N, C-alpha and C positions, 0 to 999 in steps of 0.2 A: 521669390516673394512678389505678390501683386503690387502694382504701382498705382492703379486707379483707386479712388475712394470706394467706389461700389464693389470692386473686387476684394478690397480689404474687408469690407463689411460682410461680403459673402463668405469669406474664409472664416471670419469670427462665427457667423451663424452656422456654418456647416460643422465646425468643431463642436459647438454647443449641442446641436441636434444629434450629432454622431454619439456623443457621450450619453445623452438622454435616451436614445434608442438602444444603445448598448446595455444600459441598466435594465431597460424593459425586457429585452430579449433574454437577459440573464435570469430575471425573475420568472419569465415564462418557462425556461428550462428547469428551474428549481421546482416549480409547481408540477411540471410533468414528471419529474423524478419522484416527487412526493406521492403522486398517484400510483406510479408503477412499482414503487418499493413497498406499498402497503398490501398486506394479505387479508386484512379484515374488510369485508365488503361494505359495511355501513360507513366506516371511516373513509374508504376509497371513494364512495359516492359523494361524501362531503367534500373531499379534496377535488373530485372531478368537477363538481359544480363551480368551485372557485376557479379552477384551471380553465374551464370552457369559457367562463365569463371574461377572464383576463385575455384569453386568446382572441375572443371576439372583438374586444376593445382594440387590441393591437392590429387586427385585420382592418377595422374601420379607419384607424388612423394611419394606415399604409406603412406600418412598421414591418409587417410581414405580408406576403401575398395571400389573397383570399383562399386560393386553392391550397396553399400550405397550411393555413388555419383549419380548413375543412378536413384535410388529411390527418392533422394532429388530433383534432376532436374525435374523428372517427376511430382512430387507433386507440385512443384512451377509453372511449366508450365501449369498444369491443373488449378491451382488457378487463374493465370493471364488470361487464356482463358475464364474462367467462369465469369470474371468481366463484 
């Protein structure tokens, strides 16, 4: 366990941020699954718009790497285009 005040605070902050980021990543995975499990093109496009928007937000906030976000968006878009 940390001994210094600043280290104790850092531990508190990192736990809180870790939990926050974990829920965001989980939601992202759920949105991706929603898109890929849909066979209807119109519905998939609706889900795609929501997923891409959320992935962009995570990328800007450094929850995921920008290249990771670009890769996910590209893969989802190509999936929907091939429906």
